[in-house]
N, C-alpha and C positions, 0 to 999 in steps of 0.2 A: 447783720444775718448770721453768723457764728452761734451767737445768743439765742437766736429764735430756734436754729437746727438743734441745741442742746435742749431747749425748753422743749419743743415737741418728742423730743426723745424721750425725756424723764413724763410728759404727759401720757405717749403712748405705754411706755412703762406699765407705768400706773394701769392704765385701761387694763392693760393685759394681765397686770396681776390682780387685779379687780373683780374682774370676768371670771379669771380661773377659780379667786377666793370662793367665790359666789356659788359657781358650779360644783367646788366639791365640797363645801360646808358641811355636807355631811348631818346636817341639822335636824331632820327628821330620825334618821338611825339613832343621832347620838340619843335623843329624846324619847323614842321605842325602847331603845335599852335600857335608858334610865327610869323608866315606869315598869318596866319588865313583861310589856305585851303590846301585839297590835291593835291599835282602834279601827273597825272596820265599817264605812258604810254601806248595807246592804239595802234591797228593797223593803217593802211596807207589806210583802207578801207573797212572793211569786211563787207557788210549787215548779220546782226543778232548779230554780236558781237560788232562790233565798224565803226559805219559810219555817216559823216554827213550826218544830214535829210534836207527837203527843205529849213528852216530855218537856219542852220550851225551848229545846236547843234548835240553834237554827242551824238547817240544814239546803243543800244544794250546791249547784255547780260555784256560782260566785261564793256563798262564801268556804268552800273547800277550797277557792282560791287564798283567800286569806290565811285559811289554816296552811295552808304549802307554804307562805310568807313566812308564817309564824315560825314553822319547820326550820324554815332557810336559819333565820337569824339566829335563833334559840335553839334549834333541835328537838324543839317542842312543840307539836303542832295546838295543844291547847292554850297557848299564850294569845289567845286571841281573845277580843272583846265587841259585841255586833253592835252598831246605832241602825235601827231602823228609819228609811226615809223616803220620802213620796219622792217623785220626779222633781217637782218645784224646791225642795229643801237642799237637796244631792250638792249640788253644787255647793253653796253655801258653806254647806258644814263643810266642804274639803277647803275652799279659801280661806273660814274662817281658823282654821287648825282644831277642828272639836274632831277632827277624825284624820288618819294617816295615809289611808288608801281609800277609795271609791270603788267597791266593786259589786256593781247594781245595774245589772244588763243595761250598758250606758253605750250610746250608738258614738264611733268616733267620729268629727266632722272635722272641716279646717277651721271655723270658727271655734270649737270649743276647746281644741288643741293650741291656737296660737291668739286667743284672742280673750280669753278669762284667766289668764293667771294659772293655767292648769297644763298637764301635758299627758296624753296617752302614750306608755310607754312601747308599743306598738304592737304587742301578745292580743292576739284575738281570743279573747275565749270563747266566741262562739260567732258563726257567720251565718247572720238572719237577712230577713227581708219583711216589708210591712206587707202584710196581706187582711182578708175580712172573712171576720164571723158571721153566721147568719143561722138562722131558726128556719133548716129546709124542710119543715111540716109547715111554717106558717107563713115564709116568705115565696117560696118555691124558684129561687133564683140556682142556674147553676155557675154563673161566671159573673165577675165585678162589672162587664158592660150593660149587665142588667139592673144597674145598682142607680138607674138615674131617678132622682125625684126622694130619694130613700132621705131618712132619719139616722146620723152616723155619731155613735159613743164614742168619744176620743180622749184619752187622759191628756189636760195639759202640762205645758212644760216639755214636753217631748219632739221631737223629729217628725213626728208622725203628721201632724196640723198639716205643717207645709207641703209634705210629701201628699197626703191625700187631696191638698188644695190643687198642686199641681196635676196629677192624674187626672182629677175630674175635668179640670178643665181642658187639661190636652186632648180630651175624650170629647169634651163638649157636653158634659153629663151636669145636672144639677144637686146639690146635696145640702142639710140642710146639719150642721154639727153642732154638740152638746158635749160639752167637755165638763171633766169633773177632774178632780185631785188624785184622787185613787186608782188603781187598778180594780178594785174590787167592788169602787163604785161603780165604772163602766160598766163592768160585767153583772150586777146586779139591774141597773137597767135596761141589758139586752133580754134580762130574763122576763123582768115584767111587764117588757113589751113598752117600753116609754120611749126606745129606737129599735129601728130595722136592722142593723148592724154595729157589729162594735169593730174597730178596726184598731190595730197593735202590731209590732212585730210577733211573725207568724209562732216563733216558741212561748211567745206571752199568751197568743189565742188558745193553745193548744193547751196549754196551765190552767187559763181562766176556763176552756172548757170543762177541765176533768172536775172543777171546781160545784158545776151547776148541777140542779137537782135532777137535770135528765138530758146529761151528755151527748147521748145518742141521738137527740133530736136536731142538734148542732152540726154545723160543717165548714170547715176551714177551704175556701173559695180556691180555685187554680193560681190564682196571680197572683206573683211575687211583684209587687211594686215600687221597689225599690233597694238599696243595699244598706243594710246594717249592719256594719262589724261592732258586737259588741265586744268592748274590755273592759278592765283595769284604768283607774285615771291616779294621778299623784300630783303636787303642786310644781309648778314650773322653778326652776332653778335648781334643785336639789340632784344633781345626776347620780350620786351615792346611791339613794335612795329607787329613782327609775331605775337604773342598773339592776338594783337586786328583785324589784317587782317584774321586771322583765325577762330576767333569765330564769325566774322562776315557773312562770309559764314554758319557756322553751326547754328548760330542764325536764320538764311532764310528756314534752311533745318526744325528745331524744329517746327518755326512758321507753316509752311505748313503741318506737320504732324499731329499738335495739330489743325489743320483748324483755322489758325488766321490769316486771311488777312486784306489787306489794310484798307479796308470796317469795320471791326468788330473791330480792334486791341484797340482803345480806350476804347470801350463798355467793351471788356473781360478785360482788365485792372484794371478798376472800380470794375467790377462785377463776376468773373471767383472764383469757389469753389474748382479749380481743383489745388492741391499744384502746380504741374511741370508747369503748366502754371502762376502761382503767381510768381514762381521763376523767368521764363523765362522773364515776363513782370516785373519784379522789384519793385512790388506790394509783394515782401514775401522776405525779406534778404536783403545782399547788396553786390551781383553778378558783379554787377558794378564798383563797389571799385578796383577791383584785377585788374582787365584791364585800372585802371584810367579815367573810363568814369562816366556817368552820370547813376543813377539806370533805368533809362526809355531809355537807349540805345536802347533796342531791339523795343520796342513801337517806336521811332522814326526810327529804320531801315523800320520796317513794314508798316508803317503809310507811310512814303515818298518814298519809293522805293518798298515795296512788300514783299512778301516771296517769297521761291525760285521759285515755281511752277506757281505764277503770272510773276516773272520775266520772267521765258522760255517761258512761252506761248505768252507775250507780243513781247517776240522776234523773237521767234523761233519755234513758234508753229503751230497749225493749219490752223489758221486765218490770217498766216502771209505769203507772198509770199514763204520762204521759206519749209514751210509746214514741218516739220521734227517733227517725233513721241518721245515721252519721251523716248523711250527702255530703254537704261540702263540709260537713270538718270532720270528713276521713283523713288520715294521713293521705299524703300527696302520690304514695306510692302504693295506694290501694282506693286511687278514685277520686280522693276528696284533694283539698288545698292545703290543709294544714302541714306546714311544713317550720324549721326549726334550723338556726347556725347553730355549728356545732360548739358545744364545749372543749377549744384549742386554745 
């Protein structure tokens, strides 16, 4: 009996050490530092989120998130390379190690977070929901409840397929789905009349509408039929890398809440009398050490990329072709639900 207890104790200790070693291995951070850049998976071209500009530079809120991670890790937001991926390719690219982080308008769900060898750090880049885009001149409907018998374009490999099926079945409506590998193919099929409706996350519908020849002819219907919290994804089992990706987003939210912007962050870091701001910007304490980054990691994120509000407005806000209102993505103390734990 005594020998059995000793054996169990050894096995238990080994299990604890094994789990701890796996969780804290830091393999991704080590690999990123060794090669000198973050390899980031983004969409195959979604305005506002990740799309090449006229010079070929990938721009958008998802792309900027990866730049913010690079700023945290290297102190240099330019140390990032992008892989453009469609919806079906994205998870395989992350699982295989082709990319270090997936930042591609991807919905957090239980199966994706627990059954694919992947992990959502928990920071939500954009709170979204599935909707419907129609040509208001040719179809003449004002509600999704009027779409009985419609032909609907859907991007394959997304949560949209199941959600649309549930919505139509729940409302006693019939529809014919046509699936495509890319969002651009779906939008072109709507424009050509091959389908009556384009369905996707509402942010994507606004983005695709902005690319159509006559965007004012198209209307996003009022219904939002699902919850689509979009955020970055990493591989499971590397808690060190997960923490850096998670706290990059929280740092950007905390900076916005504190009124810290790309224009004033350096001055605030030198002269702030606010203890919370001093901790956030690394002038009080050693909180960057916990993440294995430099103490001014938040300063570099905000100076080079911006706080969350700056990044949102630059890519999605009222002065962009998408003109998306902050809505749920406003700070918790300004009518939204964006909320970050403190750096403390």
